[in-house]
N, C-alpha and C positions, 0 to 999 in steps of 0.2 A: 644074699648078700651081693653075689656078683650081678644080678640083675640090678640092684639099687645102685652099684658102681657104674655099672654101664648107663642107666638113666641119668646119673650125675653126670657122667663125662659127655653123654648126648647132650645135656642141658648146657654143660660148659661149652661144648663145640657151637651148639646154636646160639649161646649168649655172644661168644667170641666171633662167629661169623656176623652176626648182627651189628656188633659193635664196629667190626672191620668194614661193614658195608656202609654204616653210618659215617665212619671216618672218612672212607674214600669219597663219598657222595659230598660230604661237607667241604673236603679238599677241593674236589672238582668245582664246586660251586664258588668257592673263594677265589679260585684262580680264575674263573671264567669272569667273575664280577669285578676283579681287580683292574685298576686302570694302570697301565705302565707308564712309566715316565718317559714321554718322547720329547726330548730337548735336543736342540742344535748342539752338536759337539764343538762347534767353534764359537759361536757368540752366546749359547746358553738360552735362546728364545724358545718358548713353548710352542712345540710344531703339532700337538695333538689335535686332530681335526682339521688340520690345514695342509695345503700342498707341502710335500716334503721329499726328500731323496734319502736313499739308505745305501750305504756304502757295504763292500764286502765283509767288513768287520761287524756289521750290524748297528752301526752308528748312524744316527739321523742328521741330516743338513737341512738348513733351510734354504729356499731358492737363491736368496742374494748370496750366502756363503758358498753354495755350490757353483754359482755364477763366477764369483771372484775366484775360486780355486781353478775352474775351467779356464778362465783367462790367464791365470799365473802359468798355466802349463802350454799356453799358446807360444809358438816361436815368434820373437821379435827381433829388432835390430837397434842399436844405439844410433841415435840421430846424428852424433858426432863423429864417431869413427865407422859406423855402419857394421860393427862386430855383431855376428849373430849369437842369440842366446834366448832363454825364455823370459817372459816377462817377470817371473819371479826373481830372477837375477838381477834386473834393472833395478837401479836405486833413483828416487824421486829427487830432483833438485829444483826448487822454486817452480814446481808445476810440470816439469818435464822429466821423463824417465830416461836415463842414461846408465851407461855401463859404469862400474866401479872406478875404473882408471879415469874415465872422462868426469866422473862426479869429483874426484879429487883435484882434476884440473880445473874444474869450473869454481871449486870450493876456493883453491888458492887464488884463482884470478878474481874471485868475488871479494876476497879478503884485501888483494892489492887495490881494487878498485875502491872499496870502503875506506882503505887508508889514505888513497888520494883524495877522495871526497872529503875525509876529515881535516886533511892537510890544507885544502882550499877552503873549507869553512873556518879553520883557525887563522889563515891569513885574511879572510874577509873581517872576522872579528877583530884582528889586530889593526887593520886599516881603519875600522870604524872608531876603535879606541883612540887611534892616533888623531884622526879628524875630530874627535871629541876633545882631546887635549888641545889641540891647535885652537879650537873654538873657544875654550877656556882661557887659554893664554891670551888670545885677541881680545876678549871680553875685558879681561885683567888690564890689558894695555889701553883700552878704551876708557875703563874707569879710572886709570891713573891720569890719563890726558885730561879727562873732565876734572878730576880734581886739581890737576895742576893750573888748568884754564881757570877754574874758580878761584883758585889762590891768587893767580896773577890779577884777575879782575878785581879781587878785593884788595890786594895790595896797591893796584893801580888807582882805584877809587880812594884809597887812604892817602896814597902819594898825592894826589889832587887836592885834597882838602888841606 
């Protein structure tokens, strides 16, 4: 009986080892056969099989996002006040990258300029409206004069007869 038990245990151990070996090999092949997701951590573009960069955290970057990141870390100066800062700290205003303080100044100046232009446009509209009214009044006087002359000529013709 001890021999039967030992044969059973040997058989179980052999079955267990075979199952474990099968399990390990299938797990290894599934890991090797799996395609990992390689997408840019910034824009989400699939970079599998393409040129890519990998940071220290293991995230992938596409070349354009990597270049933008590198450019943002480069030192720059505000064109208005020459303040030194990184490109990432500059704020774009109508195609020009300036510091936040100069951006606020440019925005306020732009608003004043837009208000000035609106005031000029309004003045031009009012002048055109005034000219239109004067033309209408002049045409009205011309029509009244023509009617008065017609009435006078009719009255003169009737008076002659």
